PDB file of N, CA, C and O in Angstrom:
ATOM      1  N   MET A   1      -6.431 -46.575  -8.254  1.00  0.00           N
ATOM      2  CA  MET A   1      -6.370 -45.996  -9.571  1.00  0.00           C
ATOM      3  C   MET A   1      -6.627 -47.097 -10.593  1.00  0.00           C
ATOM      4  O   MET A   1      -5.748 -47.913 -10.870  1.00  0.00           O
ATOM      5  N   GLN A   2      -7.807 -47.115 -11.140  1.00  0.00           N
ATOM      6  CA  GLN A   2      -8.192 -48.133 -12.108  1.00  0.00           C
ATOM      7  C   GLN A   2      -7.849 -47.649 -13.516  1.00  0.00           C
ATOM      8  O   GLN A   2      -8.040 -46.476 -13.837  1.00  0.00           O
ATOM      9  N   LYS A   3      -7.343 -48.552 -14.351  1.00  0.00           N
ATOM     10  CA  LYS A   3      -6.974 -48.188 -15.713  1.00  0.00           C
ATOM     11  C   LYS A   3      -8.204 -47.693 -16.475  1.00  0.00           C
ATOM     12  O   LYS A   3      -9.286 -48.272 -16.382  1.00  0.00           O
ATOM     13  N   ASN A   4      -8.011 -46.606 -17.233  1.00  0.00           N
ATOM     14  CA  ASN A   4      -9.114 -46.098 -18.039  1.00  0.00           C
ATOM     15  C   ASN A   4      -8.673 -45.716 -19.454  1.00  0.00           C
ATOM     16  O   ASN A   4      -9.386 -45.006 -20.163  1.00  0.00           O
ATOM     17  N   MET A   5      -7.492 -46.193 -19.856  1.00  0.00           N
ATOM     18  CA  MET A   5      -6.978 -45.906 -21.193  1.00  0.00           C
ATOM     19  C   MET A   5      -6.691 -47.205 -21.933  1.00  0.00           C
ATOM     20  O   MET A   5      -6.021 -48.097 -21.414  1.00  0.00           O
ATOM     21  N   GLY A   6      -7.204 -47.294 -23.141  1.00  0.00           N
ATOM     22  CA  GLY A   6      -6.973 -48.463 -23.975  1.00  0.00           C
ATOM     23  C   GLY A   6      -5.680 -48.335 -24.766  1.00  0.00           C
ATOM     24  O   GLY A   6      -5.003 -47.308 -24.717  1.00  0.00           O
ATOM     25  N   THR A   7      -5.354 -49.382 -25.487  1.00  0.00           N
ATOM     26  CA  THR A   7      -4.106 -49.448 -26.243  1.00  0.00           C
ATOM     27  C   THR A   7      -4.035 -48.385 -27.331  1.00  0.00           C
ATOM     28  O   THR A   7      -2.994 -47.754 -27.511  1.00  0.00           O
ATOM     29  N   ILE A   8      -5.118 -48.183 -28.050  1.00  0.00           N
ATOM     30  CA  ILE A   8      -5.110 -47.194 -29.129  1.00  0.00           C
ATOM     31  C   ILE A   8      -4.915 -45.792 -28.567  1.00  0.00           C
ATOM     32  O   ILE A   8      -4.148 -45.005 -29.121  1.00  0.00           O
ATOM     33  N   ASP A   9      -5.592 -45.476 -27.487  1.00  0.00           N
ATOM     34  CA  ASP A   9      -5.453 -44.177 -26.830  1.00  0.00           C
ATOM     35  C   ASP A   9      -4.012 -43.949 -26.387  1.00  0.00           C
ATOM     36  O   ASP A   9      -3.451 -42.877 -26.610  1.00  0.00           O
ATOM     37  N   ARG A  10      -3.427 -44.944 -25.770  1.00  0.00           N
ATOM     38  CA  ARG A  10      -2.038 -44.831 -25.307  1.00  0.00           C
ATOM     39  C   ARG A  10      -1.077 -44.660 -26.475  1.00  0.00           C
ATOM     40  O   ARG A  10      -0.137 -43.869 -26.394  1.00  0.00           O
ATOM     41  N   THR A  11      -1.302 -45.391 -27.555  1.00  0.00           N
ATOM     42  CA  THR A  11      -0.433 -45.308 -28.724  1.00  0.00           C
ATOM     43  C   THR A  11      -0.494 -43.925 -29.362  1.00  0.00           C
ATOM     44  O   THR A  11       0.535 -43.365 -29.740  1.00  0.00           O
ATOM     45  N   ILE A  12      -1.687 -43.382 -29.480  1.00  0.00           N
ATOM     46  CA  ILE A  12      -1.846 -42.041 -30.061  1.00  0.00           C
ATOM     47  C   ILE A  12      -1.125 -40.997 -29.214  1.00  0.00           C
ATOM     48  O   ILE A  12      -0.475 -40.100 -29.750  1.00  0.00           O
ATOM     49  N   ARG A  13      -1.239 -41.112 -27.913  1.00  0.00           N
ATOM     50  CA  ARG A  13      -0.575 -40.157 -27.024  1.00  0.00           C
ATOM     51  C   ARG A  13       0.946 -40.237 -27.147  1.00  0.00           C
ATOM     52  O   ARG A  13       1.624 -39.210 -27.157  1.00  0.00           O
ATOM     53  N   ILE A  14       1.475 -41.447 -27.239  1.00  0.00           N
ATOM     54  CA  ILE A  14       2.926 -41.606 -27.401  1.00  0.00           C
ATOM     55  C   ILE A  14       3.374 -41.023 -28.732  1.00  0.00           C
ATOM     56  O   ILE A  14       4.399 -40.344 -28.798  1.00  0.00           O
ATOM     57  N   LEU A  15       2.613 -41.284 -29.795  1.00  0.00           N
ATOM     58  CA  LEU A  15       2.971 -40.751 -31.111  1.00  0.00           C
ATOM     59  C   LEU A  15       2.937 -39.222 -31.119  1.00  0.00           C
ATOM     60  O   LEU A  15       3.797 -38.591 -31.733  1.00  0.00           O
ATOM     61  N   LEU A  16       1.961 -38.625 -30.451  1.00  0.00           N
ATOM     62  CA  LEU A  16       1.907 -37.166 -30.357  1.00  0.00           C
ATOM     63  C   LEU A  16       3.119 -36.616 -29.594  1.00  0.00           C
ATOM     64  O   LEU A  16       3.685 -35.591 -29.976  1.00  0.00           O
ATOM     65  N   ALA A  17       3.504 -37.293 -28.532  1.00  0.00           N
ATOM     66  CA  ALA A  17       4.667 -36.859 -27.758  1.00  0.00           C
ATOM     67  C   ALA A  17       5.939 -36.964 -28.594  1.00  0.00           C
ATOM     68  O   ALA A  17       6.799 -36.085 -28.530  1.00  0.00           O
ATOM     69  N   VAL A  18       6.062 -38.026 -29.370  1.00  0.00           N
ATOM     70  CA  VAL A  18       7.226 -38.183 -30.248  1.00  0.00           C
ATOM     71  C   VAL A  18       7.226 -37.087 -31.316  1.00  0.00           C
ATOM     72  O   VAL A  18       8.279 -36.538 -31.642  1.00  0.00           O
ATOM     73  N   ALA A  19       6.057 -36.771 -31.857  1.00  0.00           N
ATOM     74  CA  ALA A  19       5.960 -35.710 -32.867  1.00  0.00           C
ATOM     75  C   ALA A  19       6.415 -34.367 -32.294  1.00  0.00           C
ATOM     76  O   ALA A  19       7.138 -33.622 -32.955  1.00  0.00           O
ATOM     77  N   VAL A  20       5.995 -34.061 -31.075  1.00  0.00           N
ATOM     78  CA  VAL A  20       6.418 -32.815 -30.434  1.00  0.00           C
ATOM     79  C   VAL A  20       7.933 -32.816 -30.234  1.00  0.00           C
ATOM     80  O   VAL A  20       8.590 -31.804 -30.479  1.00  0.00           O
ATOM     81  N   ALA A  21       8.486 -33.934 -29.794  1.00  0.00           N
ATOM     82  CA  ALA A  21       9.937 -34.030 -29.594  1.00  0.00           C
ATOM     83  C   ALA A  21      10.685 -33.826 -30.908  1.00  0.00           C
ATOM     84  O   ALA A  21      11.705 -33.138 -30.943  1.00  0.00           O
ATOM     85  N   LEU A  22      10.183 -34.418 -31.979  1.00  0.00           N
ATOM     86  CA  LEU A  22      10.833 -34.256 -33.282  1.00  0.00           C
ATOM     87  C   LEU A  22      10.741 -32.814 -33.785  1.00  0.00           C
ATOM     88  O   LEU A  22      11.698 -32.292 -34.357  1.00  0.00           O
ATOM     89  N   LEU A  23       9.588 -32.171 -33.573  1.00  0.00           N
ATOM     90  CA  LEU A  23       9.449 -30.770 -33.965  1.00  0.00           C
ATOM     91  C   LEU A  23      10.412 -29.877 -33.191  1.00  0.00           C
ATOM     92  O   LEU A  23      11.003 -28.957 -33.757  1.00  0.00           O
ATOM     93  N   TRP A  24      10.568 -30.147 -31.907  1.00  0.00           N
ATOM     94  CA  TRP A  24      11.499 -29.358 -31.101  1.00  0.00           C
ATOM     95  C   TRP A  24      12.935 -29.613 -31.537  1.00  0.00           C
ATOM     96  O   TRP A  24      13.723 -28.679 -31.682  1.00  0.00           O
ATOM     97  N   TRP A  25      13.268 -30.876 -31.745  1.00  0.00           N
ATOM     98  CA  TRP A  25      14.633 -31.246 -32.122  1.00  0.00           C
ATOM     99  C   TRP A  25      15.023 -30.659 -33.472  1.00  0.00           C
ATOM    100  O   TRP A  25      16.175 -30.276 -33.674  1.00  0.00           O
ATOM    101  N   SER A  26      14.069 -30.587 -34.396  1.00  0.00           N
ATOM    102  CA  SER A  26      14.355 -30.051 -35.736  1.00  0.00           C
ATOM    103  C   SER A  26      14.295 -28.522 -35.764  1.00  0.00           C
ATOM    104  O   SER A  26      14.611 -27.915 -36.788  1.00  0.00           O
ATOM    105  N   GLY A  27      13.901 -27.900 -34.669  1.00  0.00           N
ATOM    106  CA  GLY A  27      13.868 -26.452 -34.598  1.00  0.00           C
ATOM    107  C   GLY A  27      12.590 -25.833 -35.138  1.00  0.00           C
ATOM    108  O   GLY A  27      12.535 -24.618 -35.327  1.00  0.00           O
ATOM    109  N   GLN A  28      11.570 -26.627 -35.391  1.00  0.00           N
ATOM    110  CA  GLN A  28      10.307 -26.117 -35.915  1.00  0.00           C
ATOM    111  C   GLN A  28       9.495 -25.374 -34.859  1.00  0.00           C
ATOM    112  O   GLN A  28       8.729 -24.467 -35.184  1.00  0.00           O
ATOM    113  N   ILE A  29       9.663 -25.756 -33.605  1.00  0.00           N
ATOM    114  CA  ILE A  29       8.997 -25.048 -32.514  1.00  0.00           C
ATOM    115  C   ILE A  29      10.053 -24.611 -31.504  1.00  0.00           C
ATOM    116  O   ILE A  29      11.057 -25.294 -31.298  1.00  0.00           O
ATOM    117  N   SER A  30       9.810 -23.469 -30.883  1.00  0.00           N
ATOM    118  CA  SER A  30      10.751 -22.976 -29.875  1.00  0.00           C
ATOM    119  C   SER A  30      10.006 -22.021 -28.945  1.00  0.00           C
ATOM    120  O   SER A  30       8.831 -21.720 -29.156  1.00  0.00           O
ATOM    121  N   GLY A  31      10.686 -21.565 -27.944  1.00  0.00           N
ATOM    122  CA  GLY A  31      10.128 -20.594 -27.010  1.00  0.00           C
ATOM    123  C   GLY A  31       8.978 -21.143 -26.179  1.00  0.00           C
ATOM    124  O   GLY A  31       8.982 -22.304 -25.768  1.00  0.00           O
ATOM    125  N   THR A  32       7.999 -20.286 -25.942  1.00  0.00           N
ATOM    126  CA  THR A  32       6.864 -20.629 -25.084  1.00  0.00           C
ATOM    127  C   THR A  32       6.068 -21.797 -25.651  1.00  0.00           C
ATOM    128  O   THR A  32       5.640 -22.678 -24.905  1.00  0.00           O
ATOM    129  N   LEU A  33       5.869 -21.809 -26.955  1.00  0.00           N
ATOM    130  CA  LEU A  33       5.132 -22.904 -27.586  1.00  0.00           C
ATOM    131  C   LEU A  33       5.815 -24.247 -27.323  1.00  0.00           C
ATOM    132  O   LEU A  33       5.150 -25.237 -27.018  1.00  0.00           O
ATOM    133  N   ALA A  34       7.134 -24.277 -27.441  1.00  0.00           N
ATOM    134  CA  ALA A  34       7.870 -25.510 -27.197  1.00  0.00           C
ATOM    135  C   ALA A  34       7.722 -25.970 -25.751  1.00  0.00           C
ATOM    136  O   ALA A  34       7.613 -27.166 -25.482  1.00  0.00           O
ATOM    137  N   ILE A  35       7.719 -25.025 -24.830  1.00  0.00           N
ATOM    138  CA  ILE A  35       7.571 -25.371 -23.409  1.00  0.00           C
ATOM    139  C   ILE A  35       6.188 -25.947 -23.146  1.00  0.00           C
ATOM    140  O   ILE A  35       6.054 -26.985 -22.498  1.00  0.00           O
ATOM    141  N   VAL A  36       5.160 -25.273 -23.650  1.00  0.00           N
ATOM    142  CA  VAL A  36       3.783 -25.721 -23.421  1.00  0.00           C
ATOM    143  C   VAL A  36       3.571 -27.099 -24.052  1.00  0.00           C
ATOM    144  O   VAL A  36       3.044 -28.005 -23.405  1.00  0.00           O
ATOM    145  N   LEU A  37       3.978 -27.257 -25.307  1.00  0.00           N
ATOM    146  CA  LEU A  37       3.815 -28.561 -25.966  1.00  0.00           C
ATOM    147  C   LEU A  37       4.674 -29.633 -25.299  1.00  0.00           C
ATOM    148  O   LEU A  37       4.277 -30.797 -25.248  1.00  0.00           O
ATOM    149  N   GLY A  38       5.841 -29.256 -24.789  1.00  0.00           N
ATOM    150  CA  GLY A  38       6.692 -30.204 -24.074  1.00  0.00           C
ATOM    151  C   GLY A  38       6.039 -30.704 -22.791  1.00  0.00           C
ATOM    152  O   GLY A  38       6.150 -31.880 -22.445  1.00  0.00           O
ATOM    153  N   VAL A  39       5.361 -29.807 -22.092  1.00  0.00           N
ATOM    154  CA  VAL A  39       4.650 -30.213 -20.870  1.00  0.00           C
ATOM    155  C   VAL A  39       3.521 -31.174 -21.227  1.00  0.00           C
ATOM    156  O   VAL A  39       3.346 -32.203 -20.574  1.00  0.00           O
ATOM    157  N   PHE A  40       2.753 -30.836 -22.270  1.00  0.00           N
ATOM    158  CA  PHE A  40       1.683 -31.740 -22.707  1.00  0.00           C
ATOM    159  C   PHE A  40       2.246 -33.094 -23.134  1.00  0.00           C
ATOM    160  O   PHE A  40       1.674 -34.136 -22.814  1.00  0.00           O
ATOM    161  N   ALA A  41       3.359 -33.080 -23.850  1.00  0.00           N
ATOM    162  CA  ALA A  41       3.977 -34.332 -24.287  1.00  0.00           C
ATOM    163  C   ALA A  41       4.407 -35.166 -23.082  1.00  0.00           C
ATOM    164  O   ALA A  41       4.233 -36.385 -23.075  1.00  0.00           O
ATOM    165  N   GLY A  42       4.964 -34.517 -22.069  1.00  0.00           N
ATOM    166  CA  GLY A  42       5.361 -35.233 -20.857  1.00  0.00           C
ATOM    167  C   GLY A  42       4.172 -35.849 -20.145  1.00  0.00           C
ATOM    168  O   GLY A  42       4.240 -36.984 -19.673  1.00  0.00           O
ATOM    169  N   VAL A  43       3.079 -35.099 -20.070  1.00  0.00           N
ATOM    170  CA  VAL A  43       1.857 -35.621 -19.446  1.00  0.00           C
ATOM    171  C   VAL A  43       1.313 -36.794 -20.261  1.00  0.00           C
ATOM    172  O   VAL A  43       0.874 -37.794 -19.692  1.00  0.00           O
ATOM    173  N   PHE A  44       1.342 -36.675 -21.591  1.00  0.00           N
ATOM    174  CA  PHE A  44       0.877 -37.768 -22.451  1.00  0.00           C
ATOM    175  C   PHE A  44       1.693 -39.034 -22.213  1.00  0.00           C
ATOM    176  O   PHE A  44       1.128 -40.124 -22.116  1.00  0.00           O
ATOM    177  N   VAL A  45       3.008 -38.902 -22.120  1.00  0.00           N
ATOM    178  CA  VAL A  45       3.863 -40.077 -21.884  1.00  0.00           C
ATOM    179  C   VAL A  45       3.578 -40.670 -20.512  1.00  0.00           C
ATOM    180  O   VAL A  45       3.447 -41.887 -20.377  1.00  0.00           O
ATOM    181  N   LEU A  46       3.482 -39.822 -19.496  1.00  0.00           N
ATOM    182  CA  LEU A  46       3.227 -40.307 -18.136  1.00  0.00           C
ATOM    183  C   LEU A  46       1.891 -41.037 -18.042  1.00  0.00           C
ATOM    184  O   LEU A  46       1.815 -42.133 -17.486  1.00  0.00           O
ATOM    185  N   THR A  47       0.835 -40.426 -18.589  1.00  0.00           N
ATOM    186  CA  THR A  47      -0.475 -41.068 -18.511  1.00  0.00           C
ATOM    187  C   THR A  47      -0.515 -42.350 -19.337  1.00  0.00           C
ATOM    188  O   THR A  47      -1.222 -43.294 -18.986  1.00  0.00           O
ATOM    189  N   SER A  48       0.234 -42.385 -20.424  1.00  0.00           N
ATOM    190  CA  SER A  48       0.291 -43.609 -21.232  1.00  0.00           C
ATOM    191  C   SER A  48       0.997 -44.734 -20.484  1.00  0.00           C
ATOM    192  O   SER A  48       0.610 -45.898 -20.588  1.00  0.00           O
ATOM    193  N   MET A  49       2.020 -44.383 -19.739  1.00  0.00           N
ATOM    194  CA  MET A  49       2.768 -45.404 -19.003  1.00  0.00           C
ATOM    195  C   MET A  49       1.930 -46.026 -17.893  1.00  0.00           C
ATOM    196  O   MET A  49       2.041 -47.225 -17.638  1.00  0.00           O
ATOM    197  N   VAL A  50       1.095 -45.234 -17.230  1.00  0.00           N
ATOM    198  CA  VAL A  50       0.297 -45.760 -16.124  1.00  0.00           C
ATOM    199  C   VAL A  50      -1.111 -46.164 -16.547  1.00  0.00           C
ATOM    200  O   VAL A  50      -1.876 -46.695 -15.742  1.00  0.00           O
ATOM    201  N   SER A  51      -1.455 -45.913 -17.819  1.00  0.00           N
ATOM    202  CA  SER A  51      -2.779 -46.268 -18.379  1.00  0.00           C
ATOM    203  C   SER A  51      -3.933 -45.624 -17.617  1.00  0.00           C
ATOM    204  O   SER A  51      -5.014 -46.202 -17.501  1.00  0.00           O
ATOM    205  N   PHE A  52      -3.693 -44.439 -17.107  1.00  0.00           N
ATOM    206  CA  PHE A  52      -4.735 -43.727 -16.360  1.00  0.00           C
ATOM    207  C   PHE A  52      -4.696 -42.256 -16.736  1.00  0.00           C
ATOM    208  O   PHE A  52      -3.648 -41.615 -16.657  1.00  0.00           O
ATOM    209  N   CYS A  53      -5.838 -41.724 -17.146  1.00  0.00           N
ATOM    210  CA  CYS A  53      -5.962 -40.300 -17.454  1.00  0.00           C
ATOM    211  C   CYS A  53      -6.855 -39.662 -16.391  1.00  0.00           C
ATOM    212  O   CYS A  53      -8.033 -40.004 -16.293  1.00  0.00           O
ATOM    213  N   PRO A  54      -6.314 -38.742 -15.595  1.00  0.00           N
ATOM    214  CA  PRO A  54      -7.112 -38.126 -14.544  1.00  0.00           C
ATOM    215  C   PRO A  54      -8.301 -37.316 -15.071  1.00  0.00           C
ATOM    216  O   PRO A  54      -9.280 -37.131 -14.347  1.00  0.00           O
ATOM    217  N   LEU A  55      -8.238 -36.837 -16.297  1.00  0.00           N
ATOM    218  CA  LEU A  55      -9.361 -36.078 -16.857  1.00  0.00           C
ATOM    219  C   LEU A  55     -10.523 -36.985 -17.246  1.00  0.00           C
ATOM    220  O   LEU A  55     -11.661 -36.521 -17.324  1.00  0.00           O
ATOM    221  N   TYR A  56     -10.264 -38.257 -17.490  1.00  0.00           N
ATOM    222  CA  TYR A  56     -11.340 -39.198 -17.822  1.00  0.00           C
ATOM    223  C   TYR A  56     -12.154 -39.566 -16.577  1.00  0.00           C
ATOM    224  O   TYR A  56     -13.361 -39.793 -16.673  1.00  0.00           O
ATOM    225  N   ALA A  57     -11.509 -39.625 -15.421  1.00  0.00           N
ATOM    226  CA  ALA A  57     -12.134 -40.128 -14.196  1.00  0.00           C
ATOM    227  C   ALA A  57     -13.393 -39.363 -13.772  1.00  0.00           C
ATOM    228  O   ALA A  57     -14.413 -40.002 -13.513  1.00  0.00           O
ATOM    229  N   PRO A  58     -13.372 -38.026 -13.689  1.00  0.00           N
ATOM    230  CA  PRO A  58     -14.589 -37.330 -13.224  1.00  0.00           C
ATOM    231  C   PRO A  58     -15.790 -37.509 -14.153  1.00  0.00           C
ATOM    232  O   PRO A  58     -16.938 -37.406 -13.720  1.00  0.00           O
ATOM    233  N   PHE A  59     -15.521 -37.774 -15.418  1.00  0.00           N
ATOM    234  CA  PHE A  59     -16.601 -37.931 -16.387  1.00  0.00           C
ATOM    235  C   PHE A  59     -16.989 -39.385 -16.604  1.00  0.00           C
ATOM    236  O   PHE A  59     -17.921 -39.674 -17.356  1.00  0.00           O
ATOM    237  N   GLY A  60     -16.288 -40.294 -15.958  1.00  0.00           N
ATOM    238  CA  GLY A  60     -16.590 -41.712 -16.084  1.00  0.00           C
ATOM    239  C   GLY A  60     -16.233 -42.280 -17.450  1.00  0.00           C
ATOM    240  O   GLY A  60     -16.796 -43.291 -17.869  1.00  0.00           O
ATOM    241  N   LEU A  61     -15.295 -41.632 -18.149  1.00  0.00           N
ATOM    242  CA  LEU A  61     -14.888 -42.100 -19.462  1.00  0.00           C
ATOM    243  C   LEU A  61     -13.832 -43.190 -19.344  1.00  0.00           C
ATOM    244  O   LEU A  61     -13.057 -43.221 -18.389  1.00  0.00           O
ATOM    245  N   SER A  62     -13.814 -44.073 -20.317  1.00  0.00           N
ATOM    246  CA  SER A  62     -12.819 -45.121 -20.380  1.00  0.00           C
ATOM    247  C   SER A  62     -12.698 -45.591 -21.818  1.00  0.00           C
ATOM    248  O   SER A  62     -13.698 -45.781 -22.510  1.00  0.00           O
ATOM    249  N   THR A  63     -11.460 -45.776 -22.260  1.00  0.00           N
ATOM    250  CA  THR A  63     -11.226 -46.305 -23.601  1.00  0.00           C
ATOM    251  C   THR A  63     -10.730 -47.751 -23.532  1.00  0.00           C
ATOM    252  O   THR A  63     -10.323 -48.324 -24.543  1.00  0.00           O
ATOM    253  N   CYS A  64     -10.766 -48.328 -22.345  1.00  0.00           N
ATOM    254  CA  CYS A  64     -10.375 -49.739 -22.165  1.00  0.00           C
ATOM    255  C   CYS A  64     -11.490 -50.654 -22.633  1.00  0.00           C
ATOM    256  O   CYS A  64     -12.674 -50.336 -22.522  1.00  0.00           O
ATOM    257  N   LYS A  65     -11.081 -51.794 -23.157  1.00  0.00           N
ATOM    258  CA  LYS A  65     -12.062 -52.817 -23.478  1.00  0.00           C
ATOM    259  C   LYS A  65     -12.494 -53.485 -22.180  1.00  0.00           C
ATOM    260  O   LYS A  65     -11.664 -53.785 -21.322  1.00  0.00           O
ATOM    261  N   ARG A  66     -13.762 -53.710 -22.042  1.00  0.00           N
ATOM    262  CA  ARG A  66     -14.284 -54.390 -20.859  1.00  0.00           C
ATOM    263  C   ARG A  66     -14.614 -55.832 -21.217  1.00  0.00           C
ATOM    264  O   ARG A  66     -15.220 -56.105 -22.253  1.00  0.00           O
ATOM    265  N   ASN A  67     -14.214 -56.736 -20.359  1.00  0.00           N
ATOM    266  CA  ASN A  67     -14.505 -58.164 -20.585  1.00  0.00           C
ATOM    267  C   ASN A  67     -15.838 -58.551 -20.028  1.00  0.00           C
ATOM    268  O   ASN A  67     -16.237 -59.711 -20.131  1.00  0.00           O
TER     269      ASN A  67
END
């Protein structure tokens, strides 16, 4: 599993996950929408932690800087 996510990509994903958590915590989202966005937020955090996005791989995309 080769890294295919750069720092900016990872940061944006973490910020989106935090935004979803704050919306849920403040009661702005609930029900099915909260569940769906919560799953996406969890995937964003997981992929950010491992610096690998499985959706980028089949298309050969990468946001990493190459030396």
